[in-house]
C-alpha positions as CSV (number, residue, x, y, z in Angstrom):
1,X,-69.0,-19.4,-32.0
2,X,-71.0,-18.5,-29.0
3,X,-70.2,-15.4,-27.1
4,X,-69.3,-17.2,-23.9
5,X,-66.6,-19.2,-25.7
6,X,-65.1,-16.0,-27.2
7,X,-64.9,-14.5,-23.7
8,X,-63.3,-17.7,-22.3
9,X,-60.7,-17.6,-25.1
10,X,-60.0,-13.9,-24.4
11,X,-59.5,-14.6,-20.7
12,X,-57.2,-17.6,-21.6
13,X,-55.2,-15.3,-23.9
14,X,-54.8,-12.7,-21.2
15,X,-53.6,-15.2,-18.6
16,X,-51.2,-16.8,-21.1
17,X,-49.8,-13.4,-21.9
18,X,-49.4,-12.5,-18.2
19,X,-47.7,-15.9,-17.6
20,X,-45.3,-15.3,-20.6
21,X,-44.4,-11.8,-19.3
22,X,-43.7,-13.2,-15.9
23,X,-41.5,-16.0,-17.3
24,X,-39.7,-13.5,-19.5
25,X,-39.0,-11.1,-16.6
26,X,-37.8,-14.0,-14.4
27,X,-35.5,-15.3,-17.2
28,X,-34.2,-11.7,-17.8
29,X,-33.5,-11.2,-14.1
30,X,-31.7,-14.6,-13.9
31,X,-29.5,-13.7,-16.9
32,X,-28.6,-10.3,-15.4
33,X,-27.8,-12.0,-12.1
34,X,-25.7,-14.6,-13.8
35,X,-23.8,-11.9,-15.7
36,X,-23.1,-10.0,-12.5
37,X,-21.9,-13.1,-10.8
38,X,-19.6,-14.0,-13.6
39,X,-18.2,-10.4,-13.7
40,X,-17.7,-10.5,-9.9
41,X,-15.6,-13.7,-10.1
42,X,-13.6,-12.5,-13.2
43,X,-12.8,-9.1,-11.5
44,X,-11.8,-10.9,-8.3
45,X,-9.5,-13.3,-10.3
46,X,-8.0,-10.4,-12.2
47,X,-7.4,-8.4,-9.0
48,X,-5.8,-11.4,-7.3
49,X,-3.5,-12.0,-10.3
50,X,-2.5,-8.3,-10.4
51,X,-1.8,-8.3,-6.6
52,X,0.3,-11.5,-6.9
53,X,2.3,-9.9,-9.8
54,X,2.9,-6.7,-7.9
55,X,4.0,-8.7,-4.9
56,X,6.3,-10.9,-7.0
57,X,7.9,-7.7,-8.5
58,X,8.3,-6.1,-5.1
59,X,10.0,-9.3,-3.8
60,X,12.3,-9.4,-6.8
61,X,13.2,-5.7,-6.3
62,X,13.9,-6.3,-2.6
63,X,16.1,-9.3,-3.5
64,X,18.0,-7.2,-6.0
65,X,18.5,-4.4,-3.5
66,X,19.8,-6.9,-0.9
67,X,22.1,-8.4,-3.5
68,X,23.4,-4.9,-4.4
69,X,23.9,-4.1,-0.7
70,X,25.7,-7.3,0.0
71,X,27.9,-6.9,-3.1
72,X,28.7,-3.3,-2.0
73,X,29.5,-4.5,1.5
74,X,31.8,-7.2,0.1
75,X,33.6,-4.7,-2.1
76,X,34.0,-2.3,0.8
77,X,35.1,-5.1,3.1
78,X,37.7,-6.2,0.5
79,X,39.0,-2.6,0.2
80,X,39.1,-2.3,3.9
81,X,41.1,-5.6,4.3
82,X,43.5,-4.6,1.4
83,X,44.0,-1.1,2.8
84,X,44.7,-2.3,6.4
85,X,47.0,-5.1,5.4
86,X,49.0,-3.1,2.8
87,X,49.3,0.2,4.6
88,X,51.2,-1.1,7.7
89,X,50.3,2.1,9.5
90,X,48.5,2.9,12.7
91,X,44.8,2.3,12.9
92,X,44.2,6.0,13.3
93,X,45.2,7.0,9.8
94,X,42.5,8.4,7.4
95,X,42.2,5.4,5.2
96,X,41.3,3.2,8.2
97,X,38.8,5.8,9.5
98,X,37.2,6.1,6.0
99,X,36.8,2.4,5.6
100,X,35.3,2.0,9.0
101,X,32.9,4.8,8.4
102,X,31.9,3.3,5.1
103,X,31.2,0.0,6.7
104,X,29.1,1.6,9.4
105,X,27.1,3.4,6.8
106,X,26.6,0.3,4.8
107,X,25.4,-1.7,7.8
108,X,23.0,1.1,8.8
109,X,21.6,1.2,5.2
110,X,21.1,-2.6,5.2
111,X,19.3,-2.4,8.5
112,X,17.1,0.4,7.2
113,X,16.3,-1.7,4.0
114,X,15.3,-4.6,6.2
115,X,13.1,-2.4,8.3
116,X,11.5,-0.9,5.1
117,X,10.9,-4.3,3.6
118,X,9.5,-5.7,6.8
119,X,7.1,-2.7,7.0
120,X,6.1,-3.1,3.3
121,X,5.3,-6.7,3.6
122,X,3.4,-6.4,6.9
123,X,0.9,-4.1,5.1
């Protein structure tokens, strides 16, 4: 083989090697970019799912607290009605005062719970 052909073959080999390296680097970068994109979407999905679960649990807890408060209010109201109707005494006796104080406290607690829940969900 003439020397010029050997030099041409050598140049062709160098160019092909350079092109192959460039293609390999581009494919490697595209793969890394694809992996990062996939990770980004999966992490976002997991975060949204976790947030929705936390929100659902908070709402469930708030509803349970409201149900407990309403149940407590109903029991105290029943006690108040029973005590007032069966005692047949003046409204200034201690049973009447205690029931009224309990009702006031329960109403205040319910209002506070509503304020706390409104503050929590406004964040």
